[in-house]
C-alpha positions in Angstrom: -120.5 31.1 79.2 -120.4 28.1 81.2 -119.7 28.4 85.1 -116.2 28.0 86.2 -116.3 24.7 88.4 -114.5 25.4 91.7 -113.5 23.1 94.4 -112.8 24.2 97.8 -110.3 22.3 99.9 -109.7 23.0 103.4 -109.7 20.8 106.7 -111.7 23.5 108.6 -115.4 23.8 107.9 -115.6 27.4 108.9 -112.8 28.5 106.3 -114.7 26.6 103.5 -117.7 28.7 104.7 -115.8 31.9 104.4 -114.5 30.9 100.9 -118.2 30.2 99.9 -119.3 33.7 101.3 -116.5 35.5 99.4 -117.2 33.5 96.2 -120.9 34.3 96.4 -119.9 37.9 95.0 -118.6 36.3 91.9 -121.2 34.2 90.3 -118.8 33.2 87.2 -117.1 30.8 90.0 -119.6 28.1 91.0 -118.6 25.9 94.0 -119.2 22.5 92.6 -117.2 20.3 95.3 -115.7 20.6 98.6 -113.0 18.3 100.3 -112.1 18.2 104.1 -108.5 16.7 103.8 -105.9 15.8 101.0 -107.0 12.5 100.3 -110.6 13.7 99.6 -108.9 16.5 97.6 -106.8 14.0 95.5 -110.0 11.8 94.7 -111.9 14.9 93.6 -109.1 16.3 91.3 -108.7 12.9 89.8 -111.9 13.2 88.2 -111.0 16.2 86.2 -114.2 18.0 87.0 -112.9 21.2 88.1 -111.4 24.3 86.6 -110.1 25.9 89.8 -109.1 24.6 93.3 -108.7 26.8 96.2 -106.3 24.6 98.2 -105.2 24.8 101.7 -101.8 23.8 102.4 -101.5 22.3 105.9 -104.1 19.6 106.3 -104.4 15.9 107.7 -102.7 12.9 105.6 -101.7 14.8 102.6 -101.0 18.7 102.5 -101.8 20.7 99.5 -98.3 20.5 98.1 -98.3 16.8 98.2 -101.8 16.4 96.6 -100.4 18.3 93.4 -97.3 16.6 93.4 -99.2 13.2 93.2 -101.3 14.5 90.6 -98.4 15.6 88.4 -96.6 12.2 89.0 -99.7 10.5 87.7 -99.9 12.7 84.6 -103.1 14.3 85.7 -103.7 17.8 84.3 -104.1 20.2 86.9 -106.8 23.0 87.3 -105.9 26.6 88.0 -104.5 26.3 91.9 -105.1 29.2 94.4 -103.3 28.2 97.7 -105.0 29.5 100.8 -103.2 29.1 104.0 -102.0 31.0 107.2 -98.4 30.4 106.6 -96.5 32.3 104.0 -93.5 29.8 103.9 -95.0 27.7 101.5 -95.2 30.5 98.7 -91.9 29.2 97.1 -93.3 25.8 96.4 -96.7 27.0 95.5 -95.4 28.9 92.7 -93.0 26.2 91.6 -96.0 24.2 91.1 -97.3 27.1 88.8 -100.1 28.3 91.3 -102.1 31.0 89.9 -102.1 32.9 93.3 -101.3 32.6 97.1 -103.7 33.7 99.6 -102.9 34.3 103.3 -105.4 34.0 106.1 -107.4 35.9 107.4 -108.7 36.6 103.6 -108.8 40.3 102.7 -111.8 40.7 100.3 -110.1 43.1 97.9 -107.1 40.9 97.7 -109.6 38.0 96.9 -111.2 40.0 94.4 -107.8 40.6 92.6 -107.3 36.7 92.9 -110.7 36.0 91.1 -109.7 38.3 88.5 -106.3 36.6 88.0 -108.3 33.2 87.9 -110.5 34.3 85.2 -107.7 35.9 83.3 -105.6 32.6 83.4 -108.9 30.4 82.4 -109.7 32.6 79.4 -105.7 32.3 78.4 -106.0 28.4 78.7 -109.1 28.2 76.7 -107.5 30.4 73.9 -104.5 27.9 73.9 -106.7 24.8 73.9 -108.6 26.1 70.5 -105.1 26.7 68.9 -105.0 23.0 67.6 -108.7 23.2 66.5 -108.1 26.4 64.6 -105.0 25.0 63.0 -106.9 21.8 62.1 -109.6 24.0 60.7 -107.2 26.2 58.4 -105.3 23.2 57.2 -108.5 21.6 55.9 -109.9 24.7 54.7 -109.6 25.3 50.9 -110.5 28.3 49.0 -114.0 28.3 47.2 -113.4 27.5 43.4 -113.1 30.4 41.3 -116.2 31.2 39.0 -114.1 30.2 35.8 -116.0 30.2 32.3 -116.6 26.7 31.6 -118.5 27.5 28.2 -118.4 30.1 25.4 -121.1 31.7 23.6 -120.8 31.9 19.8 -123.2 34.6 18.1 -123.5 33.9 14.2 -125.8 35.4 12.0 -128.0 32.5 11.4 -127.8 31.1 14.9 -125.9 31.3 18.4 -124.6 28.1 20.5 -122.3 27.3 23.2 -118.8 25.7 22.9 -117.7 23.8 26.1 -114.2 24.8 27.6 -113.1 21.3 27.1 -113.6 21.4 23.1 -111.7 24.5 22.7 -108.1 24.0 21.0 -107.1 27.5 21.4 -108.0 31.2 21.6 -106.3 33.5 19.0 -106.5 37.3 19.3 -107.6 39.2 16.2 -107.7 42.9 15.2 -111.4 43.3 16.9 -111.6 40.2 19.0 -111.0 36.8 19.6 -111.3 33.7 17.5 -112.1 30.4 19.2 -110.6 27.5 17.5 -112.3 24.1 17.8 -112.4 20.7 16.0 -115.3 22.0 14.0 -114.0 25.5 12.8 -113.3 28.7 14.3 -115.6 31.3 15.5 -115.5 34.9 16.7 -115.9 36.1 20.3 -116.9 39.7 21.3 -114.1 40.2 23.9 -110.3 41.1 24.0 -107.9 38.2 24.6 -106.8 39.7 27.8 -110.3 39.9 29.5 -111.0 36.5 28.3 -107.9 35.3 30.1 -109.2 36.4 33.3 -112.0 34.2 33.0 -110.2 31.0 32.1 -109.4 28.2 34.4 -105.5 28.1 34.5 -105.8 24.3 35.0 -107.4 24.2 31.7 -105.9 26.7 29.7 -102.3 28.2 29.3 -101.1 31.4 27.6 -98.3 30.9 25.3 -98.1 34.1 23.4 -99.5 37.8 23.8 -102.1 36.7 21.1 -102.5 32.9 21.9 -104.1 31.0 24.8 -104.1 27.3 24.1 -105.8 23.9 25.7 -102.9 21.8 26.4 -105.2 18.7 26.1 -105.5 19.3 22.5 -101.8 19.6 21.6 -101.0 16.8 19.4 -97.0 17.5 19.2 -94.6 20.1 19.5 -90.9 21.2 18.5 -88.5 23.4 19.7 -88.5 26.5 17.3 -85.9 29.0 18.5 -84.6 30.9 21.4 -87.1 29.4 23.8 -89.7 29.5 21.3 -91.9 26.3 20.4 -94.2 25.3 17.6 -97.3 23.2 18.7 -99.5 21.5 16.4 -103.1 21.3 17.7 -105.7 18.6 17.4 -107.5 20.7 14.6 -104.7 20.5 12.5 -103.4 24.2 13.1 -100.1 25.3 14.4 -99.5 28.0 17.0 -96.0 29.5 18.3 -95.1 30.2 21.8 -93.1 33.4 22.4 -90.4 34.0 25.0 -92.4 36.2 27.2 -94.5 33.1 27.9 -91.6 30.6 28.3 -92.0 30.1 31.8 -95.4 28.8 31.7 -94.6 26.7 28.8 -91.5 25.1 30.4 -93.8 24.5 33.4 -96.1 22.5 31.2 -93.4 20.6 29.5 -92.0 19.5 32.6 -95.0 17.7 33.5 -94.2 15.3 30.7 -90.5 15.2 31.2 
C-alpha cells in the first residue's frame, strides 16, 4: 500500500517536531511536506500532493480556516484535514469545513493514536468511493462470455458420417425415437431428443414453434395465419411446419421484427 502523504502546518518549529515524533509510531503516514505559515500551506495544498494535513489554526498571514476556505473557493479538492490548535473555540468552524478531527495542544499520545485511526479509516472510505465510477464503467462494458452453442450437427448414416452447419438447417422435427434434421439436401436422423437439442441451440438462430419443432427463421419463405394463434410456415426446402399456441409468444416476437 502506498504511504499516506502527510503535510504538517504550524508556525512553531517545536510543534512540527512534536508531530513528527508522534507520527514516527505510524509508518503508514509519511511526512512529505511542512509549512510554517498559511501562505506556504496554501501553496503546498494547491499542488494536490497530500492525502492528509495536520493544520494549525492560528498562524501569521492566513489562519488554518482561511487556508481551507480559499482552497474551497478555488475549487481545489481538499485532503483529509486534522486541525491542531491550543484553542477550542474554532471547533465549530473546523467541522463545518469537514475536518476529520480536532486536536488540542498539548497533544495526548492516546488521543493522537485515535486520530490516526480515524484518518486511515476515512482515507480508505474515500478510496472505495473513488473506485465506484471505475467499477461501474467496468460493469457497463462487461459482457457475458458467449454461450457454447452447437454450430454444426453430426449425421451418422450407414455408409458415411458428415456435419451439417447450423446455418444450413431448415428445422428440427421430433420423431418417435429421436430428431430429424431437415436441410435443403434432405432430412437426416440425429441421436438425441428435441428437448436436449434445444438446450444446445443458439436462440439467436433457432426458434421453437411447437413441442415437436424448432425452426431456423432464416429459412422461412412465407407464412400465413392458421387458426387460434397458430401459423403455417413454408420452409426453403419446400416443407410446411405449424406453430402451436403454447409457443405463440416466441412466434409473435419473431413476427414483430418484420412488422
